[in-house]
C-alpha positions in Angstrom: 0.0 0.0 0.0 2.8 2.4 0.9 4.6 1.7 -2.3 1.4 2.4 -4.3 0.9 5.6 -2.4 4.5 6.7 -3.1 4.0 5.9 -6.8 0.8 8.0 -6.8 2.5 11.0 -5.2 5.4 10.8 -7.7 3.0 10.7 -10.6 0.9 13.6 -9.2 4.1 15.7 -8.6 5.3 15.1 -12.1 1.9 15.9 -13.6 1.6 19.1 -11.6 5.0 20.3 -12.6 4.4 19.5 -16.3 0.9 21.1 -16.1 2.4 24.3 -14.6 5.1 24.5 -17.3 2.6 24.1 -20.1 0.2 26.6 -18.7 2.9 29.2 -18.0 4.2 28.7 -21.5 0.7 29.3 -22.9 0.4 32.5 -20.8 3.9 34.0 -21.6 4.0 33.0 -25.3 0.4 33.4 -26.4 -2.0 35.0 -24.0 0.0 37.9 -22.5 1.7 39.1 -25.7 -1.6 39.2 -27.5 -3.5 40.8 -24.7 -5.9 37.8 -24.5 -7.6 37.0 -21.2 -7.9 33.3 -20.2 -10.9 32.1 -18.3 -11.3 32.0 -14.5 -9.0 33.5 -11.9 -6.1 33.6 -14.4 -7.9 36.0 -16.7 -9.5 37.9 -13.8 -6.1 38.5 -12.3 -4.6 39.7 -15.5 -7.6 42.0 -16.2 -7.3 43.5 -12.7 -3.6 43.9 -13.1 -4.0 45.7 -16.4 -6.7 48.0 -15.0 -4.6 48.9 -12.1 -1.6 49.6 -14.4 -3.5 51.6 -17.1 -6.1 53.5 -15.1 -4.6 53.9 -11.6 -0.9 53.7 -12.5 -0.3 50.9 -10.0 2.1 48.3 -11.1 0.9 45.0 -9.6 2.0 41.9 -11.7 -0.9 39.6 -12.3 0.9 36.5 -10.9 0.8 38.1 -7.4 -3.0 38.6 -7.6 -3.3 35.1 -9.1 -1.5 33.4 -6.3 -3.2 35.5 -3.6 -6.7 34.7 -4.8 -5.9 31.0 -5.2 -4.6 30.9 -1.6 -7.8 32.4 -0.3 -10.0 30.0 -2.3 -7.9 27.1 -1.2 -8.3 28.0 2.4 -12.1 28.3 2.0 -12.6 24.8 0.4 -9.7 23.0 2.0 -11.8 20.8 4.3 -14.4 20.0 1.7 -12.5 18.8 -1.5 -9.6 16.7 -0.3 -6.3 17.7 1.4 -4.0 16.1 -1.2 -6.0 17.6 -4.0 -5.8 21.1 -2.5 -2.1 20.8 -1.7 -1.1 19.7 -5.2 -3.5 22.4 -6.7 -1.8 25.1 -4.6 1.6 23.7 -5.8 0.4 24.0 -9.4 -0.8 27.6 -9.1 2.4 28.5 -7.2 4.6 27.1 -9.9 2.5 28.9 -12.6 3.0 32.2 -10.8 6.8 31.7 -10.4 7.3 30.4 -14.0 5.1 33.2 -15.5 7.3 35.8 -13.7 10.5 34.9 -15.4 9.8 32.5 -18.4 10.9 34.4 -21.5 8.1 34.7 -24.2 8.6 32.8 -27.4 6.2 34.2 -29.9 5.7 31.6 -32.7 2.6 33.2 -34.2 1.6 36.8 -35.1 -1.9 36.3 -36.3 -4.1 36.9 -33.2 -6.7 34.4 -34.3 -4.1 31.6 -34.5 -2.7 32.8 -31.2 -6.1 32.5 -29.6 -6.7 29.0 -31.1 -3.3 27.4 -30.3 -2.8 29.3 -27.1 -6.2 28.1 -25.9 -5.4 24.5 -27.0 -2.1 24.5 -25.1 -3.6 26.2 -22.0 -6.4 23.6 -21.9 -4.0 20.7 -22.3 -1.8 22.0 -19.5 -4.7 22.4 -17.1 -6.1 19.0 -18.0 -2.8 17.3 -17.2 -3.3 18.3 -13.5 -7.0 17.5 -13.5 -6.6 14.0 -14.8 -4.1 13.2 -12.1 -6.1 14.4 -9.2 -5.1 18.0 -8.9 -6.2 21.2 -10.7 -5.1 24.7 -11.7 -6.9 26.2 -8.7 -9.2 29.2 -9.0 -12.7 28.4 -10.3 -11.6 24.7 -10.3 -11.7 24.8 -6.5 -15.3 26.2 -6.5 -16.4 24.0 -9.4 -15.2 20.8 -7.8 -16.6 21.8 -4.4 -20.0 22.4 -6.0 -19.8 19.2 -8.1 -18.9 17.1 -5.1 -21.8 18.5 -3.1 -24.5 18.5 -5.7 -23.2 16.0 -8.4 -23.8 18.7 -11.0 -21.5 20.8 -13.1 -21.0 24.5 -12.2 -19.9 25.5 -15.7 -22.9 27.7 -16.3 -21.8 29.9 -13.4 -18.2 29.9 -14.5 -19.4 30.8 -18.0 -21.4 33.7 -16.6 -18.3 34.9 -14.7 -16.1 34.7 -17.8 -18.8 36.5 -19.8 -18.8 39.5 -17.4 -15.0 39.5 -17.4 -14.8 39.5 -21.2 -17.4 42.3 -21.4 -15.4 44.5 -19.1 -12.2 43.8 -21.1 -14.0 44.7 -24.3 -15.4 47.9 -22.8 -12.2 49.1 -21.3 -9.8 48.0 -24.0 -10.9 46.7 -27.4 -13.8 44.5 -28.5 -11.3 42.5 -30.7 -9.5 41.6 -27.5 -12.8 40.4 -26.1 -13.5 38.3 -29.2 -10.1 36.7 -29.3 -10.4 36.0 -25.5 -13.7 34.2 -26.2 -12.0 32.0 -28.8 -9.1 31.3 -26.4 -11.4 30.3 -23.6 -13.7 28.2 -25.8 -10.8 26.2 -27.2 -9.2 25.8 -23.7 -12.5 24.7 -22.1 -13.2 22.3 -25.0 -9.9 20.5 -24.4 -10.5 20.3 -20.7 -14.1 18.9 -21.1 -12.8 16.3 -23.5 -10.0 15.1 -21.3 -11.5 15.5 -17.8 -14.4 13.0 -17.2 -14.8 13.0 -13.4 -18.0 14.9 -13.3 -19.8 13.4 -16.3 -21.9 10.3 -16.0 -23.0 7.4 -18.1 -25.8 4.9 -17.5 -25.0 1.2 -18.2 -27.7 -1.3 -19.0 -26.7 -5.0 -18.9 -28.9 -7.8 -20.1 -27.7 -11.2 -18.8 -28.7 -14.7 -17.9 -26.1 -14.8 -15.0 -26.9 -11.6 -13.0 -25.4 -12.7 -9.7 -22.0 -13.4 -11.2 -22.0 -10.1 -13.1 -23.0 -8.1 -10.0 -20.4 -9.8 -7.8 -17.7 -9.1 -10.4 -18.6 -5.4 -10.7 -19.2 -4.7 -7.0 -15.9 -6.3 -6.0 -14.1 -3.7 -8.0 -16.4 -0.6 -8.3 -18.4 1.0 -5.5 -21.7 1.7 -7.3 -25.2 0.4 -6.7 -26.9 -1.9 -9.3 -30.6 -2.3 -9.9 -32.0 -5.8 -10.9 -35.0 -5.9 -13.2 -36.6 -9.1 -14.3 -37.0 -9.3 -18.1 -37.9 -11.6 -20.9 -36.4 -12.0 -24.3 -39.1 -11.1 -26.9 -37.6 -13.3 -29.6 -37.3 -16.7 -27.7 -39.2 -15.9 -24.5 -36.3 -16.8 -22.3 -36.0 -15.3 -18.8 -33.3 -12.5 -18.6 -32.2 -10.0 -16.0 -31.6 -6.4 -16.8 -29.0 -4.6 -14.6 -28.9 -0.8 -14.4 -26.2 1.4 -12.9 -24.8 4.9 -13.3 -21.0 5.5 -13.1 -18.5 8.3 -13.9 -17.7 8.4 -17.5 -14.1 7.5 -16.9 -15.2 4.3 -15.2 -17.5 3.1 -18.0 -14.9 0.9 -19.9 -13.8 -0.6 -16.6 -17.4 -1.5 -15.5 -18.1 -3.0 -19.0 -15.0 -5.1 -18.8 -16.0 -6.4 -15.4 -19.5 -7.2 -16.6 -18.1 -9.2 -19.5 -15.9 -11.1 -17.1 -19.0 -12.1 -15.3 -20.9 -13.0 -18.4 -19.1 -12.9 -21.8 -22.4 -13.2 -23.6 -24.0 -10.2 -21.8 -25.7 -7.5 -23.9 -24.5 -4.1 -22.8 -25.6 -0.6 -23.6 -24.1 2.7 -22.4 -25.7 6.1 -22.6 -24.8 9.6 -21.5 -26.6 10.9 -18.4 -27.1 14.6 -17.9 -27.8 14.8 -14.1 -27.8 12.4 -11.2 -29.9 13.0 -8.1 -30.3 11.0 -4.9 -27.8 8.6 -3.2 -25.1 8.5 -5.8 -21.5 7.6 -4.6 -18.9 10.0 -5.8 -15.4 8.8 -5.0 -13.9 11.5 -2.9 -10.7 13.4 -3.8 -7.7 12.5 -1.6 
């Protein structure tokens, strides 16, 4: 067990370091030179920093604000979303702040549209590295995961509204083209994250089998989710069947299907996307 825990910590540490490097590279080489605002606390910190500099003549680098806001949010949700998750997320945001302060910009592209697209892609990929290994890039991730853990629903509508207000202010104070390119950057970034991070999406699995007890035993010995048994009858030959129904996290779907087929290689299995889950649903807690 200790060896497994050490391996997990090593993987998480490597993932967080790589995530921070990729995200800092996206900021220094794409977002900041083009004046584009990323989503969440990163973009908010940059916008506030720019406003302080251009309108109040106060030079406060964005990475100080970024780190301070993340520390406050981490302190608020620390007890609710997992200690290990919070610690590694704070490490990620700290590294991003440090790296962004001295990493030299390498401008590969001049076209602002290409900068928005590829910068968003790199930024989303960097953040998803941390998310898929049990950490995050902090900021609204802290609030989103706290909300998702509590209500088993996504908070992205609220995050979208926050980003919308931020972009509107950026367009109003600076230029509407900046706002437009920021939307593209954020959209591409969030698209990559949503494709790679499956913790808070769900799928229903329907299994039709003649050997339900063996299938159930195989699944429940490996995955902690309830299963509902429904008596059924094959319409073609009239044979008695059992339909098993369960809902799991999307990233667990292939695993559960594999266990079901171990229990009954002839089972008929269907999976379908599930929008929301209510009631007594077990969500594996973050460490």
